[in-house]
N, C-alpha and C positions, 0 to 999 in steps of 0.2 A: 858268174851267172847265178842269179838269185832263184832258189827253189823254195817252195813253201807248201804247207798243208794246213787245213782248217778242220777242227773237230768241235762239235758241241753235242754233248750227251746228257740225257735227262737224269742219269744216275739210277740208283736202285730204290730210292725211298720217296722221291718227290712226285707229285701228281702232274706237274707241268715243268717245262724247261723255261726258266726266267733268264738264262744266259743267252748271249748272242756273241758270235765271233764271225769276222769277215776279213777278206783281203780284196783290195781294189787296185787295179793298175791303169794308169793313163797312157795315152798314145805317145806322150813325150818321155815315157820311161819312169816317171815318178810313181811310187806305190804307197798305199796306206793300209796298215794292218790294225784291226780293232778288236777289242774284247770288252764286253760290258756284262756285269752281273747285277740284274735288277732286284729291287726290294720294294716292299709295300704291301698293304693289306689287300685282301680279295684278289690276289694274283695280279695286282697292278704292276708288279716288278717287270713282267714281260712286256707291258706297254712301254715302260720307261726304256728298257734296253733295246726294244724294237725301234723306238723313235730315235735313239742314239745312232743305230746302224744306218737307218734310212736317211736321216738328215745329214750325217757325215758323208755318206756316199754322194749325195747330191752336191754338197758344197765343195767336195774334193774334185769331183769330175768336172764341175763347171768353173773351178777357180782359174784365173789367168796365171800364166806361167811365171810372171814376175814375182808372185807371192812366194815362190820357191827358189829365188835367185841367190839367196844368202842365208846364213844361219839366223841372222837377225830377222829377216823377212819370214822365214819359216816359223820362228817362234811367235811372231806377231800374228801370222795367219792362224796357227793352231790356237793361240790364246783367244782370238776373236771367235773362232769356230766353236770352241768349248763354251765360251760365254753365251753365244747365241743358242747353243744346244741347251744349256742350263736354263735359260729363260723360257725356251719352248716347253721343256718338261715341267718346269715350275708353274708356268701359267696354265698348262693343261691340267695339272693336279688341282689347281684352285678352282677350275671351272667344271671339273668332273668329280662328283662326290665319291664315286667308287675308286678313284685314283688319288684321293687325298693322302699326302705324305709319301707318295712314291718317289723313288730315285734309283740311281744306278751307279755302281762303280764304273770307271771308264779309263781305258788305256788306248791311246792312238799313237802309232809309230809311223812317222813319215819317212819314207825310204828313198834315197837317191844313191844308186850304185851300192857302195858298201857302207854308206853313212846312214845312221838311224837316229832320228830326232823324236824324242818321246814326250808325250804329255800324259800325266798320271793323276788320277783322283780315286781314293778308296783303298781297298785291300786286295784287289787283283794285282798281279805281279809281273815283272819282267826279269828274266834270268838270262845271263850270258854264259854259254858253255864254250870253252876254248881248249887248246891242246893241253895246257898244264893245269886246268882246273875249272872252277865255276864261280860265278859271282851273282848275287842278287842285286839288281840295278836299282829297283824302286824301293821306297821306304813306305811301309803301310801307314795309312791315315787311320789308325785304330787305337782304341783305349789301351789295349795291352802293350802295344808298341811304345806308347808314351811311358808306361811303367817300366818297360825293359830299358829304354834309353835313359831314364832317370835312376836306374839301378835299384828299383824297388822290387822287381822280380827278375828271375833268370829267363833266358829264352826257352828253357825246358819247362818252367812253370807256366809260361805264356801259352804253351800248347794245350793245356788242360784248364786254363783259367775260365771261371764261369762267364766272364764277359768277353771272351775271345772273339766273338762275332760282332761286337759293338764297334761300328766304324764312326769316325769323327767327321768325315767329309764325303759327300756323294753328290753326283750331278742331279739337280732338280729338287733337292730338299731345302735349299736356301735361295734367297733372291739373287745372290751373287756368288761367284766361285772363283778360286785361284788355283789352277793346277800346278803341280811340280813338273819341272822339265829336266830331262837327262839327254845325254848324247852317247852313242856307242858306234865305233867303227868295227864292222864285221870283218875279221881276218878270214883268210881262206880256210875252209874246213871247220869254221866255228858256227855256232848256232845261237839264235835268239829265241827264247821261249816266252810267249805272252800268255798268261793263264789266269783263270778265275780261281778262287780259294777252294773250289771243289777238287782241284788238283793239288794245289800247294799245301792244303791241310792234310792230305792223305799220303803224300810221297815226300821223302827226304830229298835233299839236293843230290845225295849219293845215288839214290834209287833213280831219280830223273837222269842223271849223268850216265848210269849203266845202260839205260835204254838209248839215250841220244847218241852215245859214242859207239854203239853196236853197229856193225856194217849192214844196216837195212836201208831201204829207201826212206825218204823223209815222210812219206805217207804212212809207211809201216811203223815208224817211230811214233807218230802222232796217235795211231790206233793203239799201240802198246801202252802208251802213257795213260790213255783213258781206261783201258782194260785193267791195268794195275790199280788205278784209283778205285774202280768198281770192286775189284777183288779185295781191296783194303777196307771196304765198307760201303762206298758209294752213296753216302748219306745226302750228298748235295749234287746239283748239276755240275758238270765238268766241261769246261771249254778251253780251247787253246788255239793259238796260231804259232806254228813252228817255222822259223826262217833259217836258211843256211846259204852261205855263199861258197860255191864250188868253182875252182879254176876250170876254165874251158880247156879241153884237151886240144893240143896243137896237132 
């Protein structure tokens, strides 16, 4: 049985919330979890992230079931949906001067029972928490992550690097886009956390795990993650979708 919670908080320092998070479920059982962290001048970031949520909701709920029949068809559907979304946001930014240059990070998780198929762009993240530990699933499309992967700086140095918020790929900022794809099978009692960097920049994986593994409801876990991010500074908007698969009691 899949349980979930959605949180999106303005944080303590921002004037508006440019994050969006959502969860949609179809009548045939397929579900879609989304997190988008908008960016752009004159608060256009919230336009980009809002467009991402609304357009993906529409195309997901209206999609024919054959698009989700196999791993190959899921990937192709997600790829085309993200490309269409990218074009919509890019074209909108060109035709609206106050939205010029806007874009958004984007994570979509297509869920069938315990199988999660992930499309990822930007530096929002997906983490998997399981009985014996935790794993960051996605790889940031960021300048500092390239430096880390090339061995030029350490992960610790990346945390305070002056360009730590410089991302290399976002939906809507270029004419074309290619997301990264990942797959995760949710074991019983495990958790999938999809979050914006307002959470991942403030909490260590250990701090996240200490909340997620505590015997609270999934809704309470989501609230506590946001509360701790705010208690740690809350400089950014904080958004998440937390999913868990619990065995049904017989």
